[in-house]
C-alpha positions in Angstrom: 6.1 -21.6 -34.2 4.4 -22.1 -30.9 1.0 -20.6 -30.7 0.2 -18.7 -27.6 -3.5 -18.3 -26.6 -4.8 -15.3 -24.9 -6.2 -15.7 -21.3 -9.7 -15.3 -22.7 -9.3 -18.0 -25.2 -7.7 -20.3 -22.6 -10.6 -19.8 -20.3 -13.1 -20.4 -23.1 -11.3 -23.6 -24.2 -11.3 -24.9 -20.7 -15.0 -24.2 -20.2 -15.8 -25.9 -23.5 -13.6 -28.8 -22.6 -15.3 -29.4 -19.2 -18.7 -29.0 -20.8 -17.8 -31.5 -23.5 -16.5 -34.0 -21.0 -19.7 -33.6 -18.9 -21.8 -34.0 -22.0 -20.1 -37.2 -23.1 -20.1 -38.7 -19.7 -23.8 -37.9 -19.4 -24.5 -39.4 -22.8 -22.5 -42.5 -21.9 -24.3 -42.9 -18.6 -27.6 -42.7 -20.4 -26.6 -45.0 -23.3 -24.9 -47.8 -21.5 -27.1 -48.6 -18.5 -26.8 -51.3 -17.6 -23.2 -52.2 -18.5 -22.7 -54.7 -15.8 -24.8 -57.1 -13.6 -27.7 -55.7 -11.6 -28.2 -57.0 -8.1 -31.6 -57.4 -6.4 -31.1 -57.5 -2.6 -33.8 -59.3 -0.7 -33.7 -58.4 3.0 -35.4 -61.7 3.9 -34.5 -65.4 3.9 -34.8 -67.7 0.9 -38.3 -68.9 0.2 -40.1 -65.7 1.4 -42.3 -64.0 -1.1 -39.8 -61.2 -2.0 -37.2 -63.8 -2.6 -39.5 -65.9 -4.8 -40.7 -62.9 -6.8 -37.1 -61.7 -7.3 -36.0 -65.1 -8.6 -39.0 -65.3 -10.9 -38.1 -61.9 -12.3 -34.4 -62.2 -12.5 -33.9 -64.3 -15.6 -36.6 -62.4 -17.6 -35.3 -59.1 -16.4 -31.8 -60.1 -17.5 -33.0 -60.8 -21.0 -34.7 -57.4 -21.2 -31.8 -55.5 -19.8 -29.1 -57.4 -21.6 -27.1 -58.0 -18.4 -27.2 -60.7 -15.8 -29.4 -60.0 -12.7 -28.4 -61.7 -9.5 -30.5 -62.1 -6.3 -28.7 -61.7 -3.0 -30.4 -62.5 0.4 -29.4 -60.2 3.3 -31.9 -61.1 6.1 -31.9 -60.1 9.7 -33.2 -57.6 12.2 -36.7 -57.6 10.7 -35.3 -56.8 7.2 -33.2 -53.8 8.6 -29.8 -55.4 7.7 -30.5 -55.8 4.0 -32.4 -52.5 3.8 -29.6 -50.5 5.4 -27.2 -52.1 2.9 -29.3 -50.9 -0.1 -29.7 -47.4 1.5 -25.9 -47.0 1.5 -25.4 -48.4 -2.0 -24.3 -46.3 -4.9 -27.4 -44.7 -6.6 -26.5 -46.0 -10.0 -29.2 -48.6 -10.6 -27.0 -51.6 -10.0 -28.2 -52.4 -6.5 -32.0 -52.5 -6.0 -34.3 -54.1 -3.5 -37.4 -56.2 -3.3 -39.3 -55.7 0.0 -42.5 -56.0 1.9 -44.6 -53.6 4.1 -41.8 -54.3 6.6 -40.0 -51.5 4.8 -42.2 -49.0 6.6 -43.3 -51.1 9.6 -39.9 -51.8 11.1 -38.8 -48.2 11.3 -42.2 -47.2 12.7 -41.5 -49.2 15.9 -37.7 -49.1 16.3 -34.6 -47.1 15.4 -33.1 -48.1 12.1 -29.9 -46.9 10.4 -32.0 -45.6 7.5 -35.1 -43.5 6.7 -37.6 -45.6 4.7 -38.8 -42.6 2.8 -35.8 -40.2 2.4 -33.1 -42.9 1.7 -34.9 -44.7 -1.2 -36.2 -44.0 -4.7 -39.4 -46.1 -5.1 -39.5 -48.1 -8.3 -43.1 -49.4 -7.9 -45.4 -51.9 -6.2 -45.6 -55.3 -8.0 -48.0 -57.4 -5.9 -50.5 -57.4 -3.1 -51.3 -60.4 -0.9 -54.2 -61.2 1.4 -53.9 -62.2 5.0 -56.5 -64.3 6.9 -57.9 -64.3 10.4 -57.2 -67.8 11.7 -58.3 -69.7 14.8 -58.4 -73.3 16.2 -61.2 -75.5 14.8 -62.5 -76.1 18.3 -63.4 -72.4 18.8 -67.2 -72.2 18.7 -67.6 -69.7 15.9 -68.5 -70.4 12.3 -68.5 -66.8 11.0 -66.5 -63.7 11.7 -69.3 -61.9 13.6 -69.7 -65.0 15.8 -66.0 -64.9 16.4 -66.2 -61.3 17.4 -68.9 -62.1 19.9 -66.8 -64.9 21.3 -63.8 -62.6 21.7 -65.9 -60.1 23.6 -67.3 -62.8 25.9 -63.8 -64.1 26.6 -62.3 -60.7 27.3 -58.6 -60.8 28.3 -58.8 -64.6 28.4 -58.6 -64.5 24.6 -55.2 -64.1 23.1 -53.5 -63.7 19.7 -50.1 -64.8 18.4 -47.7 -62.9 16.1 -44.2 -63.4 14.8 -43.0 -60.8 17.3 -43.4 -57.4 18.8 -43.8 -54.7 16.1 -44.2 -57.2 13.3 -46.6 -56.5 10.5 -49.2 -59.0 11.7 -48.9 -57.8 15.3 -49.8 -54.3 14.1 -52.5 -55.6 11.8 -54.1 -57.3 14.9 -53.8 -54.2 17.0 -55.8 -52.2 14.4 -58.4 -55.0 14.3 -58.7 -55.0 18.1 -59.2 -51.2 18.0 -62.1 -51.6 15.5 -63.7 -54.6 17.3 -63.4 -53.0 20.7 -61.8 -56.2 22.2 -58.8 -56.7 24.4 -56.7 -59.8 23.9 -53.4 -60.9 25.3 -50.5 -60.8 22.9 -48.4 -63.9 22.7 -45.3 -63.0 20.6 -43.5 -65.9 19.0 -40.1 -66.3 17.3 -41.4 -66.3 13.8 -44.6 -67.1 11.9 -44.2 -70.9 12.1 -44.2 -70.9 16.0 -47.0 -68.4 16.0 -49.2 -70.7 13.8 -48.3 -73.6 16.0 -49.6 -71.8 19.1 -53.0 -71.5 17.4 -53.0 -75.1 16.1 -52.3 -76.3 19.6 -55.1 -74.1 20.9 -52.8 -72.2 23.3 -53.6 -69.0 21.5 -57.0 -67.9 20.2 -56.1 -66.4 16.9 -53.5 -65.3 14.4 -53.4 -63.1 11.3 -51.4 -65.1 8.7 -50.8 -65.2 5.0 -53.3 -67.0 2.9 -50.7 -68.9 0.9 -48.7 -70.1 4.0 -51.9 -71.2 5.8 -53.6 -73.1 2.9 -52.3 -76.5 3.8 -53.2 -76.2 7.5 -56.7 -74.9 6.6 -57.2 -77.8 4.2 -56.1 -80.4 6.8 -58.4 -79.0 9.4 -55.6 -77.8 11.7 -56.7 -74.2 11.3 -60.0 -72.5 10.7 -60.2 -69.4 8.6 -62.9 -66.9 9.4 -62.2 -63.8 7.3 -59.7 -62.1 5.0 -58.0 -58.8 5.9 -58.1 -57.0 2.5 -61.2 -55.5 1.0 -61.2 -57.9 -1.9 -61.3 -61.6 -1.5 -58.3 -63.7 -2.5 -59.1 -66.0 -5.5 -57.5 -68.8 -3.4 -60.2 -68.4 -0.8 -63.2 -67.2 -2.8 -65.8 -68.3 -0.3 -64.2 -66.6 2.7 -65.6 -63.1 3.3 -63.4 -60.1 4.2 -63.4 -58.3 7.5 -64.8 -55.3 5.6 -67.7 -57.4 4.3 -68.4 -58.7 7.8 -69.4 -55.4 9.3 -66.1 -53.4 9.5 -65.8 -51.6 6.2 -62.7 -49.5 7.2 -60.5 -52.6 7.8 -58.5 -53.1 4.6 -54.9 -54.3 5.2 -52.8 -56.4 2.8 -49.2 -57.3 2.4 -47.6 -55.5 -0.5 -44.4 -56.2 -2.4 -42.4 -53.5 -4.1 -39.1 -52.5 -5.5 -36.7 -49.7 -4.4 -33.5 -48.1 -5.5 -31.2 -46.0 -3.3 -32.2 -42.3 -3.1 -30.5 -40.2 -5.8 -30.8 -42.9 -8.5 -31.4 -41.1 -11.8 -35.1 -40.8 -12.7 -34.4 -42.4 -16.1 -33.0 -45.5 -14.5 -35.9 -45.8 -12.1 -38.3 -45.5 -14.9 -36.4 -48.0 -17.0 -36.5 -50.6 -14.2 -40.2 -49.8 -13.5 -41.1 -50.3 -17.2 -39.2 -53.5 -17.6 -40.4 -55.1 -14.4 -44.0 -54.0 -15.1 -43.8 -55.6 -18.6 -42.7 -58.9 -17.1 -45.3 -58.9 -14.3 -48.2 -58.0 -16.6 -48.3 -61.3 -18.4 -50.9 -64.1 -18.0 -48.2 -66.5 -17.0 -46.7 -64.3 -14.3 -50.1 -63.4 -13.0 -51.0 -67.0 -12.5 -47.7 -67.9 -11.0 -48.0 -65.0 -8.5 -51.6 -66.1 -7.7 -50.3 -69.5 -6.7 -48.2 -67.8 -4.1 -51.2 -66.1 -2.6 -50.8 -62.7 -4.3 -52.3 -60.6 -7.1 -50.2 -58.6 -9.5 -50.6 -54.9 -8.6 -48.5 -52.4 -10.6 -48.1 -48.8 -9.6 -46.0 -45.9 -10.7 -42.9 -44.8 -8.8 -44.9 -41.8 -7.6 -47.9 -43.8 -6.5 -45.7 -46.3 -4.6 -43.8 -43.4 -3.0 -47.1 -42.0 -1.7 -48.2 -45.4 -0.4 -44.9 -45.7 1.6 -45.4 -42.2 3.0 -49.0 -42.8 4.0 -48.3 -46.2 5.5 -45.2 -45.1 7.4 -47.3 -42.3 9.1 -50.1 -44.7 9.8 -47.9 -47.3 11.6 -46.0 -44.7 13.5 -49.4 -43.5 14.9 -50.4 -47.1 15.8 -47.1 -47.8 17.5 -47.3 -44.5 19.5 -50.9 -45.1 20.6 -50.0 -48.6 21.8 -46.7 -47.6 23.4 -44.6 -50.0 21.3 -41.6 -47.7 20.6 -38.2 -49.2 21.0 -39.6 -52.6 21.9 
């Protein structure tokens, strides 16, 4: 005999069925991540620090996750192309990103198809790198204070190079100028290599460049290093003082490297990725490898990294506005 359920029982069965399906789906989602390969998008060219760190991490991360981890470069438009790609990706933990300060610097000076804060779930910072104040060996200054005196004497005849308008090192130099009370001409170049060449040819007075990328030219005498930009000295240049040590204690700027997921990625997945990456980075071998690249391992929580992004985005928007660099 066919059994007929009352309307009340039908409604109850339907409710329980939906709840059961939701419960099982939620349980499966929590149990199986990751069930397929994870992709780390690098919005820079191969050989850059985010690319190098991603490739150093990928094999070890794959072993810990039990799934392959692939690295995909999507460079262009000051990292905006790859960053926009990740912002629009499904928030499921299978597309994540390794990026630099550029993540908040680029949107501070130009319109981007993403919001660096609202469209991402920070996973955590993994490293911090020093930059160096570089000049030509013929410049008559042996210390940073002597260099400041030289810049003030030269006035607008002094100049500085950068990889381009609105770039990280361009903005770092503007902050330095504001503190020093100097006014130099900006010579934007098409990349860091040409910018360094301008200084090596003595056609530009100074450049703020990465310690690791500058080491060979410093050792060969093509560039002279006068100070480091972060408060703490890099172990690669232990005898070179920081700008802060040289009389400007408020100057403390470094390059940081961190990981992001698309906004809306479940907190459990963000925490899993944070924990696994942190465990890999926090080993003597990885710390030494990162140091060779001019960086120190710096591990922060997703919350702390999110706060760093918010604070830095506001800071660079202010610098850009004060110097009239919007939309350049």
